C-alpha positions in Angstrom: -6.7 0.5 30.1 -10.0 0.0 29.1 -11.0 -2.1 26.1 -12.3 1.1 24.0 -9.1 2.8 24.6 -7.0 -0.3 23.8 -8.8 -0.6 20.4 -8.4 3.0 19.5 -4.5 2.7 20.2 -4.5 -0.3 17.7 -6.3 1.6 15.1 -3.6 4.5 15.4 -0.8 1.8 15.0 -2.7 0.3 12.1 -3.1 3.8 10.6 0.3 4.4 11.2 1.8 1.5 9.4 -0.5 1.9 6.6 0.7 5.5 6.1 4.6 4.4 6.3 3.7 1.7 3.7 2.1 4.1 1.4 5.1 6.8 2.0 7.5 3.9 1.3 5.7 2.8 -2.0 5.9 6.9 -3.1 9.6 6.8 -2.6 10.3 3.5 -4.8 7.8 3.8 -7.4 8.4 0.6 -9.6 6.4 -2.2 -10.7 5.8 -5.2 -8.5 6.0 -7.5 -11.4 8.9 -6.3 -13.6 10.2 -3.4 -12.2 9.4 -0.8 -14.6 8.1 2.3 -13.5 5.1 2.3 -11.7 1.9 4.0 -13.2 -0.9 2.4 -11.5 -2.0 1.4 -8.0 -4.3 -1.7 -7.6 -6.6 -0.8 -4.6 -8.0 -4.5 -4.8 -4.1 -5.7 -4.3 -3.3 -3.6 -1.1 -2.0 -0.9 -3.1 0.8 -2.8 -5.2 2.2 -0.7 -7.8 2.3 -1.9 -11.4 3.4 -0.6 -14.7 0.5 -0.1 -17.2 1.4 -3.5 -19.0 1.3 -5.5 -16.0 -1.8 -3.7 -14.7 -3.5 -4.7 -17.7 -2.6 -8.3 -17.6 -2.9 -8.9 -14.0 -5.9 -6.6 -12.7 
């Protein structure tokens, strides 16, 4: 396999894992700090979910 094709396959694997993580977070929408219902997603925090109060404090 050439290097270009191998890089493309790695990128697909990464994208699939990222999509699976997003889907998992949709299924379990609670704040990563206090376990209340999550209403915010922090882009700078790898997509972690937060309730409004924890988001204001931490992000």
